C-alpha positions as YAML, in Angstrom:
chain: A
units: angstrom
residues:
- id: 1
  name: UNK
  ca: [0.64, -3.32, -27.10]
- id: 2
  name: UNK
  ca: [3.88, -4.86, -25.88]
- id: 3
  name: UNK
  ca: [3.59, -7.15, -22.80]
- id: 4
  name: UNK
  ca: [6.26, -7.27, -20.18]
- id: 5
  name: UNK
  ca: [6.45, -10.75, -19.24]
- id: 6
  name: UNK
  ca: [6.93, -11.42, -15.51]
- id: 7
  name: UNK
  ca: [9.78, -13.98, -16.18]
- id: 8
  name: UNK
  ca: [12.01, -11.13, -17.10]
- id: 9
  name: UNK
  ca: [12.25, -10.17, -13.53]
- id: 10
  name: UNK
  ca: [13.69, -13.35, -12.26]
- id: 11
  name: UNK
  ca: [17.18, -11.63, -12.31]
- id: 12
  name: UNK
  ca: [15.54, -8.69, -10.28]
- id: 13
  name: UNK
  ca: [14.58, -11.27, -7.69]
- id: 14
  name: UNK
  ca: [18.14, -11.05, -6.28]
- id: 15
  name: UNK
  ca: [18.03, -7.30, -5.87]
- id: 16
  name: UNK
  ca: [16.85, -4.82, -3.29]
- id: 17
  name: UNK
  ca: [13.70, -4.07, -5.33]
- id: 18
  name: UNK
  ca: [12.34, -7.48, -4.39]
- id: 19
  name: UNK
  ca: [9.87, -7.66, -1.25]
- id: 20
  name: UNK
  ca: [11.61, -9.39, 1.75]
- id: 21
  name: UNK
  ca: [9.61, -12.19, 3.45]
- id: 22
  name: UNK
  ca: [10.33, -14.78, 6.20]
- id: 23
  name: UNK
  ca: [11.92, -17.96, 5.10]
- id: 24
  name: UNK
  ca: [10.59, -21.69, 5.19]
- id: 25
  name: UNK
  ca: [7.53, -23.40, 3.84]
- id: 26
  name: UNK
  ca: [3.93, -22.46, 4.06]
- id: 27
  name: UNK
  ca: [3.53, -24.82, 7.08]
- id: 28
  name: UNK
  ca: [6.56, -24.10, 9.19]
- id: 29
  name: UNK
  ca: [6.70, -20.38, 9.31]
- id: 30
  name: UNK
  ca: [6.04, -18.72, 12.49]
- id: 31
  name: UNK
  ca: [4.99, -15.10, 13.01]
- id: 32
  name: UNK
  ca: [7.30, -12.47, 14.46]
- id: 33
  name: UNK
  ca: [6.52, -10.75, 17.58]
- id: 34
  name: UNK
  ca: [4.09, -7.84, 17.21]
- id: 35
  name: UNK
  ca: [5.53, -4.46, 17.68]
- id: 36
  name: UNK
  ca: [4.96, -2.35, 20.62]
- id: 37
  name: UNK
  ca: [3.86, 1.33, 20.69]
- id: 38
  name: UNK
  ca: [6.58, 3.12, 22.34]
- id: 39
  name: UNK
  ca: [6.11, 6.56, 23.84]
- id: 40
  name: UNK
  ca: [8.57, 9.26, 24.29]
- id: 41
  name: UNK
  ca: [10.80, 8.87, 27.34]
- id: 42
  name: UNK
  ca: [9.87, 12.20, 28.80]
- id: 43
  name: UNK
  ca: [6.35, 12.99, 30.23]
- id: 44
  name: UNK
  ca: [4.40, 13.99, 27.09]
- id: 45
  name: UNK
  ca: [3.20, 17.54, 26.53]
- id: 46
  name: UNK
  ca: [2.47, 19.04, 23.14]
- id: 47
  name: UNK
  ca: [3.60, 22.46, 24.13]
- id: 48
  name: UNK
  ca: [6.92, 21.08, 25.46]
- id: 49
  name: UNK
  ca: [7.43, 18.84, 22.35]
- id: 50
  name: UNK
  ca: [7.01, 21.88, 20.22]
- id: 51
  name: UNK
  ca: [9.56, 23.77, 22.13]
- id: 52
  name: UNK
  ca: [12.05, 21.01, 22.12]
- id: 53
  name: UNK
  ca: [11.61, 20.39, 18.48]
- id: 54
  name: UNK
  ca: [12.19, 24.11, 17.75]
- id: 55
  name: UNK
  ca: [15.42, 23.89, 19.55]
- id: 56
  name: UNK
  ca: [16.80, 21.14, 17.18]
- id: 57
  name: UNK
  ca: [18.32, 21.38, 13.60]
- id: 58
  name: UNK
  ca: [17.01, 20.61, 10.27]
- id: 59
  name: UNK
  ca: [14.61, 17.50, 10.15]
- id: 60
  name: UNK
  ca: [15.28, 14.67, 7.57]
- id: 61
  name: UNK
  ca: [12.32, 12.66, 6.26]
- id: 62
  name: UNK
  ca: [11.96, 9.90, 3.64]
- id: 63
  name: UNK
  ca: [8.60, 8.93, 2.20]
- id: 64
  name: UNK
  ca: [7.22, 6.94, -0.75]
- id: 65
  name: UNK
  ca: [5.35, 9.90, -2.08]
- id: 66
  name: UNK
  ca: [6.60, 13.05, -3.70]
- id: 67
  name: UNK
  ca: [3.84, 15.02, -1.83]
- id: 68
  name: UNK
  ca: [5.99, 14.71, 1.13]
- id: 69
  name: UNK
  ca: [7.76, 17.92, 0.04]
- id: 70
  name: UNK
  ca: [4.57, 19.86, 0.24]
- id: 71
  name: UNK
  ca: [3.99, 18.49, 3.66]
- id: 72
  name: UNK
  ca: [7.48, 19.55, 4.69]
- id: 73
  name: UNK
  ca: [6.81, 23.06, 3.52]
- id: 74
  name: UNK
  ca: [3.59, 23.15, 5.49]
- id: 75
  name: UNK
  ca: [5.38, 21.81, 8.62]
- id: 76
  name: UNK
  ca: [8.04, 24.54, 8.26]
- id: 77
  name: UNK
  ca: [5.43, 27.18, 7.89]
- id: 78
  name: UNK
  ca: [3.52, 25.93, 10.91]
- id: 79
  name: UNK
  ca: [6.68, 25.52, 13.31]
- id: 80
  name: UNK
  ca: [9.65, 27.25, 11.60]
- id: 81
  name: UNK
  ca: [11.45, 24.04, 11.52]
- id: 82
  name: UNK
  ca: [13.27, 23.35, 8.23]
- id: 83
  name: UNK
  ca: [12.81, 19.94, 6.66]
- id: 84
  name: UNK
  ca: [14.72, 18.08, 4.05]
- id: 85
  name: UNK
  ca: [12.16, 15.71, 2.54]
- id: 86
  name: UNK
  ca: [12.98, 13.00, -0.10]
- id: 87
  name: UNK
  ca: [10.65, 10.74, -2.02]
- id: 88
  name: UNK
  ca: [12.17, 7.22, -1.58]
- id: 89
  name: UNK
  ca: [11.04, 3.65, -2.50]
- id: 90
  name: UNK
  ca: [10.41, 1.22, 0.29]
- id: 91
  name: UNK
  ca: [13.45, -0.95, -0.42]
- id: 92
  name: UNK
  ca: [15.86, 2.19, -0.52]
- id: 93
  name: UNK
  ca: [14.49, 3.48, 2.79]
- id: 94
  name: UNK
  ca: [14.79, 0.12, 4.35]
- id: 95
  name: UNK
  ca: [18.47, -0.35, 3.13]
- id: 96
  name: UNK
  ca: [19.36, 3.17, 4.12]
- id: 97
  name: UNK
  ca: [17.93, 2.95, 7.72]
- id: 98
  name: UNK
  ca: [19.59, -0.35, 8.24]
- id: 99
  name: UNK
  ca: [23.02, 0.99, 7.18]
- id: 100
  name: UNK
  ca: [22.74, 4.16, 8.91]
- id: 101
  name: UNK
  ca: [21.75, 2.74, 12.30]
- id: 102
  name: UNK
  ca: [24.10, -0.15, 12.09]
- id: 103
  name: UNK
  ca: [26.96, 2.39, 11.37]
- id: 104
  name: UNK
  ca: [25.95, 4.71, 13.99]
- id: 105
  name: UNK
  ca: [25.83, 7.52, 11.33]
- id: 106
  name: UNK
  ca: [22.14, 8.35, 11.25]
- id: 107
  name: UNK
  ca: [20.94, 11.11, 8.89]
- id: 108
  name: UNK
  ca: [17.27, 10.50, 8.69]
- id: 109
  name: UNK
  ca: [14.87, 11.20, 11.55]
- id: 110
  name: UNK
  ca: [11.38, 10.01, 10.10]
- id: 111
  name: UNK
  ca: [10.24, 7.44, 7.50]
- id: 112
  name: UNK
  ca: [6.90, 7.01, 5.72]
- id: 113
  name: UNK
  ca: [6.89, 3.34, 4.40]
- id: 114
  name: UNK
  ca: [4.32, 1.28, 2.87]
- id: 115
  name: UNK
  ca: [6.01, -2.03, 3.41]
- id: 116
  name: UNK
  ca: [4.22, -3.06, 6.61]
- id: 117
  name: UNK
  ca: [5.54, -6.65, 6.81]
- id: 118
  name: UNK
  ca: [9.14, -5.37, 6.91]
- id: 119
  name: UNK
  ca: [8.43, -2.58, 9.23]
- id: 120
  name: UNK
  ca: [6.45, -4.82, 11.82]
- id: 121
  name: UNK
  ca: [8.84, -7.92, 11.66]
- id: 122
  name: UNK
  ca: [12.24, -6.28, 11.24]
- id: 123
  name: UNK
  ca: [12.67, -2.50, 11.60]
- id: 124
  name: UNK
  ca: [10.62, -2.20, 14.94]
- id: 125
  name: UNK
  ca: [11.54, -5.37, 16.77]
- id: 126
  name: UNK
  ca: [15.21, -5.15, 15.71]
- id: 127
  name: UNK
  ca: [15.34, -1.48, 17.09]
- id: 128
  name: UNK
  ca: [15.92, 0.46, 13.96]
- id: 129
  name: UNK
  ca: [12.72, 2.59, 14.28]
- id: 130
  name: UNK
  ca: [10.11, 3.33, 16.92]
- id: 131
  name: UNK
  ca: [6.33, 3.26, 16.53]
- id: 132
  name: UNK
  ca: [5.35, 6.43, 18.36]
- id: 133
  name: UNK
  ca: [1.78, 7.66, 18.93]
- id: 134
  name: UNK
  ca: [1.17, 11.07, 20.44]
- id: 135
  name: UNK
  ca: [-0.82, 10.71, 23.71]
- id: 136
  name: UNK
  ca: [-3.11, 13.64, 22.83]
- id: 137
  name: UNK
  ca: [-4.36, 12.08, 19.64]
- id: 138
  name: UNK
  ca: [-4.32, 8.56, 20.59]
- id: 139
  name: UNK
  ca: [-7.99, 8.69, 21.98]
- id: 140
  name: UNK
  ca: [-9.46, 9.81, 18.45]
- id: 141
  name: UNK
  ca: [-7.26, 7.84, 16.21]
- id: 142
  name: UNK
  ca: [-8.57, 4.30, 15.67]
- id: 143
  name: UNK
  ca: [-6.57, 1.63, 17.43]
- id: 144
  name: UNK
  ca: [-6.35, -0.62, 14.39]
- id: 145
  name: UNK
  ca: [-4.22, 2.02, 12.86]
- id: 146
  name: UNK
  ca: [-1.87, 2.74, 15.69]
- id: 147
  name: UNK
  ca: [0.28, -0.36, 15.48]
- id: 148
  name: UNK
  ca: [1.98, 0.23, 13.25]
- id: 149
  name: UNK
  ca: [0.99, 3.90, 13.01]
- id: 150
  name: UNK
  ca: [-0.88, 4.38, 9.83]
- id: 151
  name: UNK
  ca: [-1.03, 8.06, 8.70]
- id: 152
  name: UNK
  ca: [-2.57, 7.68, 5.23]
- id: 153
  name: UNK
  ca: [-4.77, 5.10, 3.34]
- id: 154
  name: UNK
  ca: [-5.46, 4.28, -0.26]
- id: 155
  name: UNK
  ca: [-7.21, 1.53, -2.30]
- id: 156
  name: UNK
  ca: [-6.08, -0.28, -5.35]
- id: 157
  name: UNK
  ca: [-9.15, -1.30, -7.33]
- id: 158
  name: UNK
  ca: [-10.02, -2.97, -10.57]
- id: 159
  name: UNK
  ca: [-10.93, -0.26, -13.23]
- id: 160
  name: UNK
  ca: [-12.06, -0.23, -16.82]
- id: 161
  name: UNK
  ca: [-12.42, 2.14, -19.91]
- id: 162
  name: UNK
  ca: [-15.71, 3.73, -20.44]
- id: 163
  name: UNK
  ca: [-15.08, 4.00, -24.20]
- id: 164
  name: UNK
  ca: [-14.98, 0.27, -24.31]
- id: 165
  name: UNK
  ca: [-17.56, -0.54, -21.79]
- id: 166
  name: UNK
  ca: [-20.90, 1.09, -20.99]
- id: 167
  name: UNK
  ca: [-21.04, -0.70, -17.73]
- id: 168
  name: UNK
  ca: [-18.61, -2.54, -15.38]
- id: 169
  name: UNK
  ca: [-17.37, -5.47, -17.50]
- id: 170
  name: UNK
  ca: [-16.95, -7.95, -14.61]
- id: 171
  name: UNK
  ca: [-19.21, -8.87, -11.70]
- id: 172
  name: UNK
  ca: [-17.27, -11.71, -10.36]
- id: 173
  name: UNK
  ca: [-13.72, -11.99, -9.68]
- id: 174
  name: UNK
  ca: [-13.42, -15.54, -11.09]
- id: 175
  name: UNK
  ca: [-14.05, -13.90, -14.52]
- id: 176
  name: UNK
  ca: [-10.42, -12.96, -14.44]
- id: 177
  name: UNK
  ca: [-9.42, -16.56, -14.60]
- id: 178
  name: UNK
  ca: [-11.55, -17.14, -17.84]
- id: 179
  name: UNK
  ca: [-10.21, -16.89, -21.56]
- id: 180
  name: UNK
  ca: [-12.12, -13.67, -22.26]
- id: 181
  name: UNK
  ca: [-9.68, -11.78, -19.92]
- id: 182
  name: UNK
  ca: [-6.56, -13.75, -20.88]
- id: 183
  name: UNK
  ca: [-3.77, -11.19, -21.32]
- id: 184
  name: UNK
  ca: [-6.17, -8.32, -20.73]
- id: 185
  name: UNK
  ca: [-5.65, -7.46, -17.05]
- id: 186
  name: UNK
  ca: [-2.86, -4.99, -16.33]
- id: 187
  name: UNK
  ca: [-1.29, -4.42, -13.02]
- id: 188
  name: UNK
  ca: [1.83, -3.17, -11.33]
- id: 189
  name: UNK
  ca: [4.63, -5.75, -11.01]
- id: 190
  name: UNK
  ca: [4.06, -7.73, -7.76]
- id: 191
  name: UNK
  ca: [7.65, -8.66, -7.64]
- id: 192
  name: UNK
  ca: [8.48, -5.03, -6.87]
- id: 193
  name: UNK
  ca: [5.11, -4.09, -5.20]
- id: 194
  name: UNK
  ca: [4.78, -5.36, -1.58]
- id: 195
  name: UNK
  ca: [1.20, -4.42, -1.23]
- id: 196
  name: UNK
  ca: [0.24, -6.55, -4.39]
- id: 197
  name: UNK
  ca: [1.89, -9.35, -2.67]
- id: 198
  name: UNK
  ca: [-0.08, -8.68, 0.38]
- id: 199
  name: UNK
  ca: [-3.36, -8.64, -1.59]
- id: 200
  name: UNK
  ca: [-2.59, -12.04, -3.01]
- id: 201
  name: UNK
  ca: [-1.75, -13.31, 0.44]
- id: 202
  name: UNK
  ca: [-4.94, -11.94, 1.88]
- id: 203
  name: UNK
  ca: [-6.89, -14.01, -0.70]
- id: 204
  name: UNK
  ca: [-5.71, -17.16, 0.62]
- id: 205
  name: UNK
  ca: [-7.22, -16.04, 3.93]
- id: 206
  name: UNK
  ca: [-10.57, -15.11, 2.09]
- id: 207
  name: UNK
  ca: [-10.88, -18.59, 0.70]
- id: 208
  name: UNK
  ca: [-14.40, -19.04, 1.95]
- id: 209
  name: UNK
  ca: [-15.52, -15.91, 0.14]
- id: 210
  name: UNK
  ca: [-13.75, -17.06, -3.03]
- id: 211
  name: UNK
  ca: [-15.34, -20.51, -2.85]
- id: 212
  name: UNK
  ca: [-18.88, -18.97, -2.52]
- id: 213
  name: UNK
  ca: [-18.15, -16.61, -5.36]
- id: 214
  name: UNK
  ca: [-16.93, -19.55, -7.58]
- id: 215
  name: UNK
  ca: [-20.27, -21.34, -6.88]
- id: 216
  name: UNK
  ca: [-22.19, -18.25, -7.68]
- id: 217
  name: UNK
  ca: [-20.41, -17.75, -10.98]
- id: 218
  name: UNK
  ca: [-20.06, -21.24, -12.27]
- id: 219
  name: UNK
  ca: [-23.06, -22.81, -10.64]
- id: 220
  name: UNK
  ca: [-20.96, -25.76, -9.14]
- id: 221
  name: UNK
  ca: [-18.48, -26.35, -6.25]
- id: 222
  name: UNK
  ca: [-14.82, -25.61, -6.94]
- id: 223
  name: UNK
  ca: [-12.52, -28.55, -7.72]
- id: 224
  name: UNK
  ca: [-9.10, -27.74, -6.09]
- id: 225
  name: UNK
  ca: [-5.69, -28.42, -7.06]
- id: 226
  name: UNK
  ca: [-4.32, -26.01, -4.30]
- id: 227
  name: UNK
  ca: [-5.02, -26.16, -0.64]
- id: 228
  name: UNK
  ca: [-7.92, -23.76, -0.79]
- id: 229
  name: UNK
  ca: [-9.97, -21.52, -2.98]
- id: 230
  name: UNK
  ca: [-7.64, -18.59, -2.47]
- id: 231
  name: UNK
  ca: [-4.65, -20.35, -3.61]
- id: 232
  name: UNK
  ca: [-6.64, -21.87, -6.43]
- id: 233
  name: UNK
  ca: [-7.69, -18.30, -7.67]
- id: 234
  name: UNK
  ca: [-4.19, -17.17, -7.57]
- id: 235
  name: UNK
  ca: [-2.97, -20.03, -9.52]
- id: 236
  name: UNK
  ca: [-5.62, -19.65, -12.29]
- id: 237
  name: UNK
  ca: [-5.29, -15.89, -12.43]
- id: 238
  name: UNK
  ca: [-1.48, -15.99, -12.69]
- id: 239
  name: UNK
  ca: [-1.77, -18.62, -15.62]
- id: 240
  name: UNK
  ca: [-4.14, -16.38, -17.40]
- id: 241
  name: UNK
  ca: [-1.38, -14.08, -18.50]
- id: 242
  name: UNK
  ca: [-1.78, -10.79, -16.60]
- id: 243
  name: UNK
  ca: [0.00, -7.88, -18.14]
- id: 244
  name: UNK
  ca: [2.89, -6.40, -15.98]
- id: 245
  name: UNK
  ca: [3.53, -2.64, -16.21]
- id: 246
  name: UNK
  ca: [6.11, -0.51, -14.11]
- id: 247
  name: UNK
  ca: [3.77, 1.75, -12.23]
- id: 248
  name: UNK
  ca: [0.26, 2.45, -11.41]
- id: 249
  name: UNK
  ca: [0.49, 5.44, -13.69]
- id: 250
  name: UNK
  ca: [1.50, 3.23, -16.62]
- id: 251
  name: UNK
  ca: [-1.50, 1.04, -15.93]
- id: 252
  name: UNK
  ca: [-3.95, 3.83, -15.68]
- id: 253
  name: UNK
  ca: [-2.59, 5.35, -18.87]
- id: 254
  name: UNK
  ca: [-2.83, 2.20, -20.75]
- id: 255
  name: UNK
  ca: [-6.33, 1.24, -19.67]
- id: 256
  name: UNK
  ca: [-7.89, 4.62, -19.71]
- id: 257
  name: UNK
  ca: [-6.51, 5.90, -23.00]
- id: 258
  name: UNK
  ca: [-9.51, 7.52, -24.96]
- id: 259
  name: UNK
  ca: [-10.84, 6.02, -28.14]
- id: 260
  name: UNK
  ca: [-10.16, 2.23, -27.32]
- id: 261
  name: UNK
  ca: [-12.87, -0.22, -28.31]
- id: 262
  name: UNK
  ca: [-11.39, -3.15, -26.50]
- id: 263
  name: UNK
  ca: [-9.38, -1.80, -23.57]
- id: 264
  name: UNK
  ca: [-7.98, -4.26, -21.03]
- id: 265
  name: UNK
  ca: [-9.11, -4.10, -17.22]
- id: 266
  name: UNK
  ca: [-6.63, -2.36, -14.98]
- id: 267
  name: UNK
  ca: [-5.67, -2.85, -11.23]
- id: 268
  name: UNK
  ca: [-4.30, 0.41, -9.98]
- id: 269
  name: UNK
  ca: [-4.53, 3.02, -7.18]
- id: 270
  name: UNK
  ca: [-7.71, 4.95, -7.21]
- id: 271
  name: UNK
  ca: [-5.86, 8.24, -7.11]
- id: 272
  name: UNK
  ca: [-5.14, 7.70, -10.80]
- id: 273
  name: UNK
  ca: [-8.78, 8.90, -11.63]
- id: 274
  name: UNK
  ca: [-7.51, 12.37, -11.12]
- id: 275
  name: UNK
  ca: [-5.86, 11.72, -14.56]
- id: 276
  name: UNK
  ca: [-9.35, 11.61, -16.28]
- id: 277
  name: UNK
  ca: [-9.29, 15.40, -16.42]
- id: 278
  name: UNK
  ca: [-5.65, 16.07, -16.62]
- id: 279
  name: UNK
  ca: [-4.88, 13.32, -19.31]
- id: 280
  name: UNK
  ca: [-8.19, 13.02, -20.93]
- id: 281
  name: UNK
  ca: [-8.51, 9.35, -19.65]
- id: 282
  name: UNK
  ca: [-11.67, 7.20, -19.57]
- id: 283
  name: UNK
  ca: [-11.12, 5.48, -16.26]
- id: 284
  name: UNK
  ca: [-14.11, 4.18, -14.07]
- id: 285
  name: UNK
  ca: [-14.17, 1.96, -10.98]
- id: 286
  name: UNK
  ca: [-15.46, -1.57, -11.50]
- id: 287
  name: UNK
  ca: [-17.72, -1.61, -8.50]
- id: 288
  name: UNK
  ca: [-19.90, -4.61, -7.39]
- id: 289
  name: UNK
  ca: [-17.31, -7.35, -8.01]
- id: 290
  name: UNK
  ca: [-18.16, -10.43, -6.15]
- id: 291
  name: UNK
  ca: [-16.60, -10.66, -3.35]
- id: 292
  name: UNK
  ca: [-14.30, -7.53, -3.61]
- id: 293
  name: UNK
  ca: [-13.26, -4.75, -5.85]
- id: 294
  name: UNK
  ca: [-9.72, -4.37, -4.50]
- id: 295
  name: UNK
  ca: [-7.76, -3.83, -1.22]
- id: 296
  name: UNK
  ca: [-6.99, -1.15, 1.24]
- id: 297
  name: UNK
  ca: [-3.37, -0.42, 1.99]
- id: 298
  name: UNK
  ca: [-1.76, 2.03, 4.35]
- id: 299
  name: UNK
  ca: [1.49, 4.05, 4.60]
- id: 300
  name: UNK
  ca: [3.03, 4.01, 8.09]
- id: 301
  name: UNK
  ca: [5.28, 6.58, 9.87]
- id: 302
  name: UNK
  ca: [7.97, 5.78, 12.23]
- id: 303
  name: UNK
  ca: [10.77, 7.57, 14.16]
- id: 304
  name: UNK
  ca: [14.25, 6.44, 13.37]
- id: 305
  name: UNK
  ca: [16.03, 5.32, 16.51]
- id: 306
  name: UNK
  ca: [19.09, 7.49, 17.27]
- id: 307
  name: UNK
  ca: [18.23, 10.16, 14.70]
- id: 308
  name: UNK
  ca: [19.66, 13.66, 15.30]
- id: 309
  name: UNK
  ca: [16.35, 15.36, 15.89]
- id: 310
  name: UNK
  ca: [14.07, 13.21, 18.02]
- id: 311
  name: UNK
  ca: [11.63, 15.85, 19.24]
- id: 312
  name: UNK
  ca: [11.24, 17.40, 15.71]
- id: 313
  name: UNK
  ca: [10.71, 13.88, 14.42]
- id: 314
  name: UNK
  ca: [7.83, 13.16, 16.88]
- id: 315
  name: UNK
  ca: [6.34, 16.44, 16.13]
- id: 316
  name: UNK
  ca: [6.40, 15.67, 12.40]
- id: 317
  name: UNK
  ca: [4.69, 12.33, 13.21]
- id: 318
  name: UNK
  ca: [1.95, 14.16, 15.10]
- id: 319
  name: UNK
  ca: [1.53, 16.69, 12.18]
- id: 320
  name: UNK
  ca: [0.85, 13.78, 9.74]
- id: 321
  name: UNK
  ca: [-2.11, 12.63, 11.93]
- id: 322
  name: UNK
  ca: [-3.87, 15.98, 11.53]
- id: 323
  name: UNK
  ca: [-5.74, 17.43, 8.66]
- id: 324
  name: UNK
  ca: [-3.07, 20.16, 7.97]
- id: 325
  name: UNK
  ca: [-0.35, 17.53, 7.70]
- id: 326
  name: UNK
  ca: [-2.19, 14.85, 5.61]
- id: 327
  name: UNK
  ca: [-4.13, 17.43, 3.50]
- id: 328
  name: UNK
  ca: [-1.93, 17.21, 0.47]
- id: 329
  name: UNK
  ca: [-2.92, 13.65, 0.01]
- id: 330
  name: UNK
  ca: [-6.44, 13.58, 1.19]
- id: 331
  name: UNK
  ca: [-7.95, 17.04, 0.56]
- id: 332
  name: UNK
  ca: [-5.75, 18.30, -2.51]
- id: 333
  name: UNK
  ca: [-5.87, 14.88, -4.21]
- id: 334
  name: UNK
  ca: [-8.28, 12.13, -5.08]
- id: 335
  name: UNK
  ca: [-7.80, 8.80, -3.53]
- id: 336
  name: UNK
  ca: [-6.01, 9.42, -0.27]
- id: 337
  name: UNK
  ca: [-7.66, 9.05, 3.19]
- id: 338
  name: UNK
  ca: [-6.69, 9.62, 6.82]
- id: 339
  name: UNK
  ca: [-7.51, 7.23, 9.57]
- id: 340
  name: UNK
  ca: [-8.26, 10.16, 11.72]
- id: 341
  name: UNK
  ca: [-12.08, 10.35, 11.63]
- id: 342
  name: UNK
  ca: [-11.82, 14.26, 12.01]
- id: 343
  name: UNK
  ca: [-10.13, 14.73, 8.65]
- id: 344
  name: UNK
  ca: [-12.27, 15.11, 5.50]
- id: 345
  name: UNK
  ca: [-11.96, 13.56, 2.02]
- id: 346
  name: UNK
  ca: [-11.54, 14.90, -1.33]
- id: 347
  name: UNK
  ca: [-14.64, 16.67, -2.87]
- id: 348
  name: UNK
  ca: [-14.74, 14.32, -5.94]
- id: 349
  name: UNK
  ca: [-14.45, 11.11, -3.92]
- id: 350
  name: UNK
  ca: [-17.16, 8.87, -5.34]
- id: 351
  name: UNK
  ca: [-18.17, 7.27, -2.16]
- id: 352
  name: UNK
  ca: [-17.53, 10.24, 0.22]
- id: 353
  name: UNK
  ca: [-15.69, 8.49, 3.00]
- id: 354
  name: UNK
  ca: [-13.25, 5.75, 3.79]
- id: 355
  name: UNK
  ca: [-15.96, 3.86, 5.68]
- id: 356
  name: UNK
  ca: [-17.91, 3.56, 2.56]
- id: 357
  name: UNK
  ca: [-15.09, 1.97, 0.65]
- id: 358
  name: UNK
  ca: [-14.03, -0.58, 3.32]
- id: 359
  name: UNK
  ca: [-16.94, -3.11, 2.88]
- id: 360
  name: UNK
  ca: [-15.76, -3.64, -0.83]
- id: 361
  name: UNK
  ca: [-12.05, -3.92, -0.02]
- id: 362
  name: UNK
  ca: [-9.80, -6.70, 1.15]
- id: 363
  name: UNK
  ca: [-7.93, -5.68, 4.25]
- id: 364
  name: UNK
  ca: [-4.15, -6.67, 4.17]
- id: 365
  name: UNK
  ca: [-2.45, -8.55, 6.97]
- id: 366
  name: UNK
  ca: [1.26, -7.69, 7.57]
- id: 367
  name: UNK
  ca: [1.84, -10.97, 9.55]
- id: 368
  name: UNK
  ca: [0.16, -13.18, 7.00]
- id: 369
  name: UNK
  ca: [2.21, -11.48, 4.17]
- id: 370
  name: UNK
  ca: [5.34, -11.84, 6.05]
- id: 371
  name: UNK
  ca: [4.61, -15.65, 6.66]
- id: 372
  name: UNK
  ca: [3.63, -16.58, 3.05]
- id: 373
  name: UNK
  ca: [4.77, -13.72, 0.87]
- id: 374
  name: UNK
  ca: [7.74, -15.63, -0.61]
- id: 375
  name: UNK
  ca: [5.33, -18.46, -1.59]
- id: 376
  name: UNK
  ca: [2.98, -16.03, -3.28]
- id: 377
  name: UNK
  ca: [6.08, -14.48, -5.11]
- id: 378
  name: UNK
  ca: [7.31, -17.99, -6.09]
- id: 379
  name: UNK
  ca: [3.88, -18.94, -7.43]
- id: 380
  name: UNK
  ca: [3.69, -15.69, -9.41]
- id: 381
  name: UNK
  ca: [7.15, -16.09, -10.89]
- id: 382
  name: UNK
  ca: [6.51, -19.61, -12.00]
- id: 383
  name: UNK
  ca: [3.15, -19.04, -13.62]
- id: 384
  name: UNK
  ca: [2.41, -15.46, -14.52]
- id: 385
  name: UNK
  ca: [3.10, -14.57, -18.32]
- id: 386
  name: UNK
  ca: [3.16, -18.27, -19.46]
...
């Protein structure tokens, strides 16, 4: 198996594929102002919104998932409004929105973006997009997912190959820093995956839990060379030669391939477990890792300011908050969830609800990631793969 060493991405650090974070040191960075939820200028009415939306032209939507095309077709069937929907990466969306708004030549109406730190620290406060929550759904939609508005959730978890292991192979996250797992943990490249950087940033906040897990595993107090147990874990894990692959699909395929006697551990989105059937993989969740099995991340939706179809854009946002709108991710596919408590989950989900997954997942913090993300990335580039 060929390892893609992370040092090869040093050149890529100068490109748009790299996550953007605030500048300065760990100590002197300040948080940007939190975004505000902005209502439509007119008095809200669902019926009036539908009528105004239907009077506009073709809606243009960018999203990080190819399933946005299916959602677009469902929206057109429901409202008769044609939608041009394109799968587009976070960096490309960000660059296009900046360019279009700055030039006053705005083509896109709605973006579905998972790079929360850039959204809440640049795109919203600098006026590129608006965070809009429909008033008729605000009372049932959890407030913690309204600002920025999160329309779907997923988890990235540690998984293993059941041909190689009869039971979950690790029970404590510190095992990933030990020689047994050197060069045997696969993950999507953090240098081009903002949510992985967000996870690593969150671990610096969870330092008490990591210190306790260290005591439980090693039977002694941790001796720090970094400022807390979170930073210490990152340094040791990065130095333990994790294997970088391009995508979650690549990770899932490599870890889950049938017939392996000593497969690596993988860190990938849970939705890849759908491939157990379609690709004959052997993936299983490594549950019960002390203190967590992975992290929760969200995809946010925002209206582009000055877009050509503002009412249709808002109607599309509302559509994504409903079961009909988000269904292609949460009902038709394993591993997607809606924050809307009235929306169900996939029939094959192992725990049966997002609430059941949450206690085992680290929650990301966009402000923390923005503040220290560059430090995390620097630590990764200097140590991983060596």
